[in-house]
C-alpha positions as CSV (number, residue, x, y, z in Angstrom):
1,M,21.4,10.7,258.8
2,D,20.0,7.2,257.9
3,Q,20.8,5.2,254.7
4,A,17.7,6.4,252.8
5,S,18.5,10.1,253.6
6,L,22.1,9.7,252.6
7,I,21.2,8.1,249.2
8,A,18.6,10.8,248.5
9,L,21.2,13.5,249.3
10,L,23.8,11.7,247.1
11,N,21.4,11.5,244.2
12,R,20.7,15.3,244.4
13,L,24.4,16.1,244.6
14,R,25.2,13.9,241.5
15,K,23.0,16.2,239.5
16,E,25.0,19.3,240.3
17,P,27.2,20.8,237.6
18,V,30.8,19.5,237.4
19,E,32.3,22.9,238.3
20,T,30.3,23.2,241.5
21,E,32.8,24.8,243.9
22,W,31.2,23.6,247.2
23,L,31.1,19.9,246.0
24,E,33.9,17.5,245.0
25,F,33.8,13.9,243.9
26,K,36.9,11.7,244.2
27,V,37.6,8.2,243.0
28,S,40.1,7.2,245.7
29,H,41.0,8.7,249.1
30,L,43.5,11.5,249.6
31,D,46.4,11.7,252.0
32,A,45.5,13.2,255.4
33,Q,47.0,16.7,254.6
34,H,45.1,17.1,251.3
35,L,41.9,15.8,252.9
36,G,42.1,18.6,255.5
37,E,42.8,21.2,252.8
38,Y,39.7,20.1,250.9
39,L,37.6,20.4,254.0
40,S,38.9,24.0,254.4
41,A,38.3,24.7,250.8
42,L,34.8,23.3,250.8
43,A,33.8,25.1,254.0
44,N,35.0,28.4,252.6
45,S,33.4,27.8,249.1
46,A,30.0,26.9,250.7
47,C,30.1,30.1,252.6
48,V,30.9,32.2,249.5
49,H,28.0,30.6,247.6
50,G,25.6,30.8,250.5
51,K,25.2,27.0,250.7
52,P,24.2,25.2,254.0
53,R,26.9,22.6,253.6
54,G,30.0,21.6,251.5
55,Y,30.6,18.0,250.4
56,L,33.5,15.8,249.6
57,I,32.5,12.3,248.3
58,F,34.8,9.3,247.7
59,G,34.0,6.4,245.4
60,F,32.8,8.4,242.3
61,E,34.2,9.6,238.9
62,N,34.3,13.4,239.2
63,K,33.1,14.2,235.7
64,T,30.6,11.4,235.0
65,R,29.5,11.0,238.6
66,E,29.6,7.2,238.0
67,V,29.9,5.2,241.2
68,V,33.1,3.1,241.3
69,G,33.4,2.5,245.1
70,T,36.3,3.2,247.4
71,T,38.5,1.3,249.9
72,F,38.9,4.4,252.0
73,N,38.2,3.7,255.6
74,P,38.4,7.0,257.6
75,Q,38.2,5.2,261.0
76,Q,41.4,3.2,260.3
77,E,43.4,6.0,258.6
78,K,45.9,8.1,260.5
79,G,46.8,11.7,260.5
80,K,50.3,13.0,260.9
81,G,52.1,11.8,264.0
82,N,50.0,8.6,263.9
83,Q,47.1,10.4,265.3
84,D,43.5,9.3,264.7
85,L,42.5,10.8,261.4
86,M,39.3,12.4,262.6
87,L,40.9,13.9,265.7
88,W,43.8,15.2,263.7
89,L,41.4,16.8,261.1
90,S,39.4,18.4,263.9
91,K,42.5,19.9,265.5
92,G,43.7,21.3,262.2
93,L,40.5,23.1,261.2
94,Q,40.6,26.6,262.6
95,P,37.9,27.5,263.5
96,N,36.4,24.0,263.3
97,T,32.8,24.8,262.1
98,G,32.0,21.1,262.3
99,F,32.0,18.2,259.8
100,E,30.5,14.7,259.7
101,C,31.8,11.6,257.9
102,Y,29.3,9.0,256.6
103,E,30.2,5.5,255.2
104,F,27.4,3.7,253.4
105,E,26.6,1.5,250.3
106,T,25.0,2.6,247.1
107,E,24.6,0.5,244.0
108,E,26.5,-2.2,245.9
109,R,29.5,0.0,246.2
110,H,31.2,1.4,249.3
111,V,31.3,5.2,249.4
112,V,32.4,7.9,251.9
113,L,30.8,11.3,252.3
114,F,32.2,14.2,254.2
115,E,29.7,17.0,255.0
116,V,31.3,20.2,256.3
117,I,29.5,23.2,257.8
118,P,30.4,26.5,256.0
119,A,32.7,29.2,257.3
120,L,31.0,31.8,259.3
121,D,32.4,35.3,259.6
122,R,36.0,34.3,259.0
123,P,37.8,31.8,256.7
124,V,38.3,28.2,257.9
125,K,42.0,27.4,257.9
126,F,43.7,24.0,258.0
127,Y,46.8,24.2,260.1
128,D,47.2,27.9,259.5
129,K,46.4,28.1,255.8
130,A,42.9,28.8,254.3
131,W,41.9,27.1,251.0
132,I,39.2,27.8,248.4
133,R,37.8,26.0,245.3
134,I,38.1,28.0,242.1
135,G,36.3,26.1,239.4
136,S,37.5,22.5,239.9
137,S,40.8,23.5,241.4
138,K,41.8,23.8,245.1
139,T,43.9,26.9,245.8
140,L,45.0,29.2,248.6
141,L,42.4,31.7,249.7
142,A,45.0,34.3,250.1
143,N,45.3,34.5,246.3
144,H,41.6,35.5,246.0
145,S,41.0,38.6,248.2
146,E,37.5,39.1,246.7
147,K,36.4,35.6,248.0
148,E,38.0,36.2,251.4
149,R,36.1,39.5,251.7
150,I,32.8,37.8,251.1
151,I,33.5,35.3,253.9
152,W,34.4,38.0,256.4
153,Q,31.2,39.8,255.5
154,R,28.9,36.8,256.1
155,R,28.6,37.5,259.8
156,V,26.3,36.4,262.6
157,D,25.8,39.1,265.2
158,W,26.7,37.2,268.4
159,S,25.8,40.2,270.5
160,G,22.3,40.3,269.0
161,Q,21.6,36.6,269.6
162,I,19.1,35.6,272.3
163,C,20.5,34.1,275.4
164,E,17.9,31.5,276.1
165,K,19.0,31.0,279.8
166,A,18.7,34.7,280.6
167,S,15.8,36.6,282.1
168,P,15.2,40.2,283.3
169,A,16.1,39.0,286.8
170,D,19.7,38.5,285.6
171,L,20.1,42.3,285.0
172,D,21.6,44.8,287.4
173,I,19.1,47.5,288.6
174,E,21.8,50.2,289.0
175,A,23.0,49.5,285.5
176,I,19.6,49.9,284.0
177,Q,19.2,53.2,285.8
178,K,22.6,54.3,284.4
179,A,21.5,53.2,280.9
180,R,18.3,55.3,281.1
181,Q,20.3,58.4,282.2
182,E,22.8,58.1,279.4
183,Y,20.1,57.5,276.8
184,K,18.5,60.8,277.9
185,V,21.8,62.6,277.6
186,K,22.2,61.2,274.1
187,F,18.6,61.9,273.1
188,P,17.4,64.8,275.3
189,A,14.2,65.3,273.2
190,K,13.0,61.8,274.3
191,A,13.8,62.3,278.1
192,T,10.1,62.5,279.1
193,E,9.1,59.6,276.9
194,V,11.8,57.4,278.3
195,D,10.3,57.6,281.7
196,T,7.1,56.0,280.4
197,W,8.8,52.9,279.0
198,D,9.1,49.7,281.0
199,D,12.5,48.0,280.9
200,I,11.8,45.6,278.0
201,T,10.5,48.5,275.9
202,F,13.6,50.4,276.7
203,F,15.9,47.5,275.9
204,N,14.2,47.1,272.5
205,K,14.6,50.8,271.8
206,I,18.3,50.8,272.4
207,G,18.7,47.6,270.4
208,I,19.8,45.0,273.0
209,A,16.6,42.9,273.3
210,I,14.4,41.1,270.8
211,K,10.8,41.6,272.0
212,E,10.9,40.1,275.5
213,S,14.1,38.1,275.1
214,I,17.4,39.1,276.6
215,T,20.4,39.1,274.2
216,N,24.1,38.4,274.8
217,G,24.7,42.2,274.4
218,T,22.2,42.9,277.1
219,L,24.1,40.8,279.6
220,L,27.4,42.4,278.7
221,L,26.2,46.0,279.3
222,L,23.6,45.5,282.0
223,G,24.0,42.0,283.4
224,K,24.8,41.1,287.0
225,P,28.4,39.9,287.5
226,E,27.2,36.3,287.9
227,S,25.3,36.5,284.6
228,A,28.6,36.1,282.7
229,A,28.3,32.4,283.2
230,L,25.1,32.4,281.0
231,I,27.1,33.3,277.8
232,S,29.9,30.7,278.3
233,P,32.1,29.7,276.5
234,A,32.2,33.4,275.6
235,V,34.1,35.4,278.2
236,A,32.8,38.7,279.6
237,R,35.7,40.1,281.6
238,I,38.0,43.1,281.6
239,T,41.3,42.6,283.4
240,W,43.4,45.5,284.7
241,V,47.1,44.7,285.4
242,L,49.7,47.0,286.9
243,K,53.4,46.4,285.9
244,D,56.6,48.2,286.8
245,E,59.6,49.3,284.7
246,Q,60.9,45.7,284.6
247,N,57.6,44.4,283.3
248,Q,56.9,42.7,286.7
249,E,53.3,42.4,287.7
250,K,52.5,44.4,290.8
251,D,48.7,44.2,291.0
252,Y,45.6,43.2,289.1
253,E,41.8,43.1,289.2
254,H,39.1,41.5,287.2
255,F,35.9,43.3,286.2
256,D,32.8,41.5,284.9
257,P,29.4,42.8,283.8
258,P,27.7,45.2,283.9
259,F,30.2,47.0,281.7
260,I,28.2,50.2,281.6
261,L,29.2,50.6,285.3
262,N,32.5,48.8,285.5
263,V,34.3,50.7,282.8
264,D,34.4,53.6,285.2
265,R,35.8,51.3,287.9
266,V,38.5,50.0,285.6
267,L,39.6,53.6,284.7
268,A,39.6,54.5,288.3
269,R,42.5,52.1,288.8
270,I,44.7,54.1,286.4
271,R,47.3,56.3,288.0
272,N,46.8,59.4,285.8
273,L,49.7,61.6,287.0
274,T,50.2,65.2,286.2
275,I,53.0,66.3,283.9
276,R,54.5,69.7,284.7
277,Q,57.7,69.7,282.6
278,L,59.3,68.3,279.5
279,P,62.1,65.8,279.8
280,S,64.7,68.6,279.5
281,G,63.3,70.3,282.6
282,T,61.4,73.0,280.6
283,L,58.0,73.7,282.1
284,F,55.1,72.4,280.1
285,P,52.9,75.3,278.9
286,I,50.1,74.0,281.0
287,E,49.9,71.3,283.6
288,I,48.5,68.2,281.9
289,R,47.5,64.7,282.8
290,Q,49.3,61.7,281.4
291,Y,46.1,60.5,279.8
292,D,43.0,62.1,278.5
293,S,40.0,60.5,280.2
294,W,37.9,60.6,277.0
295,V,40.6,58.8,275.0
296,L,40.9,56.1,277.6
297,R,37.2,55.6,277.8
298,E,36.8,55.5,274.0
299,A,39.6,53.0,273.6
300,L,38.2,50.7,276.3
301,H,34.7,51.0,274.9
302,N,36.0,50.1,271.5
303,C,37.5,46.9,272.9
304,I,34.1,45.9,274.3
305,A,32.3,46.8,271.1
306,H,34.7,45.0,268.7
307,Q,35.8,42.0,270.9
308,D,35.2,38.6,269.2
309,Y,33.5,36.9,272.1
310,S,33.3,33.6,270.3
311,L,37.1,33.2,270.7
312,G,36.8,33.0,274.5
313,G,39.3,35.7,275.3
314,R,39.1,38.6,277.7
315,I,39.9,42.3,277.4
316,N,43.1,43.4,279.0
317,M,44.3,46.8,280.1
318,V,48.0,46.7,281.2
319,E,49.2,49.8,283.0
320,M,53.0,50.5,282.7
321,P,54.7,53.5,284.2
322,D,54.7,55.4,280.9
323,Q,52.0,53.8,278.8
324,L,48.7,51.9,278.7
325,I,48.3,48.8,276.6
326,L,44.8,47.6,275.7
327,T,44.1,44.3,273.9
328,N,41.0,42.6,272.6
329,V,40.7,39.4,270.6
330,G,39.3,39.5,267.0
331,S,40.7,40.9,263.8
332,F,40.7,44.6,263.0
333,L,38.0,44.6,260.3
334,P,38.9,47.8,258.5
335,G,42.4,46.4,257.8
336,N,44.4,49.2,259.2
337,V,44.0,52.5,261.2
338,E,44.8,54.7,258.2
339,N,41.8,53.3,256.4
340,V,39.5,54.4,259.3
341,I,41.0,57.9,259.5
342,K,41.1,58.5,255.7
343,R,37.5,57.4,255.0
344,D,36.1,59.4,258.0
345,A,32.9,57.4,257.7
346,P,31.2,54.4,259.3
347,M,32.4,50.9,258.3
348,E,30.2,48.7,256.2
349,V,30.7,45.7,258.5
350,Y,30.8,45.6,262.3
351,R,31.6,42.5,264.4
352,N,28.8,43.2,267.0
353,P,26.4,45.5,265.3
354,S,23.7,45.3,267.9
355,L,26.1,45.9,270.8
356,S,27.8,48.7,268.9
357,Q,24.6,50.5,268.1
358,A,23.4,50.1,271.7
359,M,26.7,51.6,273.0
360,V,26.2,54.6,270.6
361,N,22.6,55.0,271.9
362,L,23.9,54.9,275.5
363,N,26.5,57.5,274.9
364,M,29.3,55.0,275.4
365,I,31.1,55.3,272.1
366,D,31.4,58.1,269.6
367,T,29.2,58.2,266.5
368,Q,30.1,55.1,264.6
369,G,33.2,55.6,262.5
370,G,34.5,58.7,264.2
371,G,35.9,57.6,267.5
372,I,39.4,56.5,266.4
373,K,40.0,59.7,264.4
374,R,38.9,61.8,267.4
375,M,41.4,59.8,269.6
376,F,44.2,60.8,267.3
377,Q,43.1,64.4,267.1
378,T,42.9,64.6,270.9
379,Q,46.4,63.3,271.4
380,M,47.7,65.7,268.7
381,K,46.1,68.7,270.5
382,R,47.7,67.5,273.8
383,F,51.1,67.4,272.0
384,F,51.4,63.7,272.9
385,P,52.4,60.7,270.8
386,L,49.5,59.3,268.8
387,P,48.0,55.9,269.7
388,D,49.8,52.9,268.3
389,Y,47.7,50.0,266.8
390,N,49.6,46.7,266.6
391,L,47.8,44.4,264.2
392,S,50.6,41.9,263.6
393,D,48.5,39.1,265.2
394,P,45.5,38.4,262.9
395,I,43.2,37.7,265.8
396,R,44.2,40.3,268.3
397,V,44.2,44.1,268.4
398,V,46.8,45.8,270.6
399,V,46.5,49.6,271.3
400,T,49.2,51.5,273.1
401,I,48.5,54.9,274.5
402,R,51.6,56.7,275.8
403,G,51.5,58.8,278.9
404,T,54.8,60.5,278.5
405,I,56.7,62.7,276.0
406,L,58.5,60.3,273.6
407,N,60.5,63.0,271.8
408,E,60.7,66.5,273.1
409,Q,61.5,68.0,269.7
410,Y,58.3,66.5,268.2
411,T,56.3,67.9,271.1
412,R,57.7,71.4,270.7
413,M,57.0,71.2,267.0
414,L,53.3,70.5,267.6
415,M,53.2,73.4,270.0
416,E,54.5,75.8,267.4
417,R,53.1,74.3,264.2
418,T,49.4,74.3,264.9
419,D,48.7,74.6,261.2
420,L,49.7,71.0,260.5
421,D,46.8,68.7,259.6
422,L,46.3,65.3,261.3
423,W,47.8,63.3,258.4
424,A,51.0,65.2,258.5
425,V,51.2,64.7,262.3
426,I,50.6,61.0,261.8
427,L,53.6,60.8,259.5
428,L,55.8,62.9,261.8
429,D,54.7,60.7,264.7
430,K,56.0,57.7,262.7
431,I,59.3,59.4,262.2
432,Q,59.8,60.1,265.9
433,K,59.0,56.4,266.6
434,G,61.5,55.2,264.0
435,I,58.7,53.7,261.8
436,K,59.5,53.7,258.0
437,I,57.1,55.8,255.9
438,E,56.3,55.3,252.2
439,H,58.1,57.2,249.4
440,G,55.0,59.2,248.6
441,E,54.6,60.2,252.3
442,H,58.2,61.3,252.4
443,A,57.6,63.4,249.3
444,R,54.7,65.1,251.0
445,L,56.6,66.0,254.2
446,K,59.6,67.1,252.1
447,K,57.4,69.4,250.0
448,L,56.1,70.9,253.3
449,G,59.7,71.4,254.4
450,L,59.2,69.2,257.5
451,V,61.9,66.6,257.0
452,E,65.5,66.2,255.8
453,G,67.8,63.3,255.4
454,R,68.2,60.5,252.9
455,Y,65.2,58.3,252.7
456,P,64.4,56.3,254.8
457,N,66.7,57.8,257.5
458,L,64.7,61.0,258.0
459,Y,64.7,63.6,260.7
460,I,63.0,67.0,261.4
461,S,64.1,69.6,258.9
462,A,66.0,72.9,259.7
463,R,62.9,74.9,259.0
464,V,60.9,73.1,261.7
465,A,64.0,73.0,264.0
466,A,64.3,76.8,263.9
467,V,60.7,77.3,265.2
468,T,60.9,74.5,267.7
469,N,64.2,75.3,269.5
470,Q,65.9,72.1,268.3
471,K,68.6,73.6,266.2
472,A,71.3,71.8,268.1
473,R,69.9,68.4,267.5
474,H,69.3,69.2,263.9
475,I,73.0,70.2,263.4
476,R,74.0,66.9,265.0
477,Q,71.9,65.1,262.5
478,R,72.8,67.1,259.4
479,G,76.3,68.0,260.4
480,F,78.4,71.1,259.7
481,D,79.8,72.3,256.4
482,R,83.0,70.7,255.1
483,Q,85.2,73.8,255.9
484,Y,84.3,73.5,259.6
485,Y,85.8,70.0,259.6
486,K,88.8,71.0,257.6
487,D,89.6,73.8,260.1
488,L,89.4,71.3,263.0
489,I,91.9,69.0,261.3
490,I,94.3,71.9,260.5
491,E,94.1,73.2,264.1
492,L,94.7,69.7,265.5
493,I,97.8,69.1,263.3
494,R,99.1,72.6,264.0
495,Q,99.0,72.2,267.8
496,H,99.8,68.5,268.1
497,G,101.3,67.3,264.9
498,P,102.3,65.0,263.6
499,V,99.0,63.2,264.3
500,S,97.7,59.8,263.3
501,R,94.5,58.9,261.6
502,K,93.3,57.5,264.9
503,E,93.7,60.9,266.6
504,I,91.9,62.6,263.8
505,D,89.0,60.2,264.1
506,A,88.8,60.8,267.8
507,L,88.3,64.5,267.2
508,L,85.8,64.2,264.3
509,I,83.7,61.1,264.5
510,D,81.3,62.3,267.2
511,K,80.9,65.6,265.3
512,L,79.9,64.1,262.0
513,P,76.2,63.8,261.0
514,E,74.3,61.3,263.1
515,A,72.5,60.1,260.0
516,L,75.7,58.6,258.6
517,L,76.7,55.0,259.0
518,P,80.1,54.2,260.5
519,K,81.5,53.3,257.1
520,Q,80.2,56.5,255.7
521,K,81.8,58.5,258.5
522,D,85.2,56.8,257.8
523,S,84.9,57.6,254.1
524,M,84.1,61.3,254.9
525,V,87.2,61.7,257.1
526,H,89.4,60.1,254.4
527,N,88.0,62.5,251.8
528,L,88.6,65.5,254.0
529,L,92.2,64.5,254.5
530,M,92.7,63.9,250.7
531,A,91.2,67.3,250.0
532,L,93.6,69.1,252.4
533,R,96.5,67.2,250.9
534,I,95.6,68.1,247.3
535,E,95.2,71.8,248.4
536,G,98.8,71.6,249.7
537,I,97.9,72.4,253.3
538,I,98.9,69.0,254.9
539,R,101.0,66.0,254.0
540,N,101.6,62.5,255.2
541,A,105.1,62.2,256.8
542,G,104.5,58.6,257.7
543,T,103.6,55.5,255.7
544,R,100.3,54.5,254.0
545,Q,99.6,52.0,256.8
546,S,100.7,54.3,259.6
547,P,100.1,57.9,258.4
548,K,101.6,60.9,260.3
549,W,100.0,64.1,259.2
550,I,101.9,67.4,259.4
551,I,101.3,71.0,258.3
552,V,103.1,71.9,255.0
553,K,105.7,74.7,255.8
């Protein structure tokens, strides 16, 4: 931008209201940390207000907009660690949407103007913290969820953008034929009409082309393997990795476009063994595979549809002996899986809407909004643990699908209690995995008679245990009645008395309820002994420090 353009821009900005949240005037320069925070705040505020740029200007009174000049020299200032200021700022902005710094003279005064590009589809952070302007104040974005929601919703569909370097020659003929076949399966009424469409017309119909232009989504689904280079720095790759029980890598293979064909080739690498019996040796009611093929396909297709390709990551499928772990980069937009299952409706916002719609049209993913719920329902009907979604990393989704029985008692319960709804099973699945549930969720399970124990140490209730052949484990968790333990103590003393407290502990501790902590078990034994002493059945013939319990004659 030349001097005249900068002054014209400056004059326009000086006329903006004082409380303008995407614009800040400062008299003197800030320290490096606060400068970076302001760039984050202005990038996010410009996004919220739909402005093409945010501005931070030094050398002006903020309220009067009177020019006073500044001695701030960005080229000579340093960031932390004595790094060049501009380099340090660039490294700290995540993602760095881009900013420019201009130094020039106006009214014979030196001024500095920072111009920052707005956030796009996610907040701009500065060294792991996102900032926002509220009125004339800079504050953490995390305190203003409504502003953050707006930023996440201002998305550009990467999958629908035209790939200028691509042409129909970059597409795989077999993949195009497969796409036509799947479209006919999805829309049988259009089968005859599809045969009359040329390829470009077909691409437009399924939503992965714009007139005669090839989009990024087209290359993902139908591109030749070498076409992946055309969308760089985005990465179009699925990696299958085989690991053993010690987490050691045994084999791997990379799969590039066309994904409409290569998903089947990825899944063909999975060793989907047959399960014939439960861990106890009891025969399974029917022979069943470790993994349901539809669940695996849906999970992998979801990774493709919801991957944030701008982050340059790949999709991974790690095969362990007893589970599959799928990962893709990008935040989980609905927030959590429970939201998806409860709402049972399409989301308002998709990361790659063009790609997602095309995959629906090509019969690759379930009707938008229903795939994850159906995955859970399928696993429930197979009596297997439900999928686990690990969302602890804000830019990564990790899905674990177990190919083994995690808890035999849980599995038997699902076989018998076919009346349970999905949400009840989700909660019971958490209990078998040792995941804490909320008080309200516990109340619901307790009302249904499904759990016992003191919150949060819950276990399957006697009612369920009775119908699922797990009475023995239930007794170990709940324990016997007090008279049973008293009788054991009396019999021990009668046959081997006098006995020490250590000998009594050796008899009782492993028979006490598993839900009790060690200190609670110790207290329970003490109370049993005191009760028997008060009842006149036993007495201590030793000392308090070294008791010797005997039967009272």
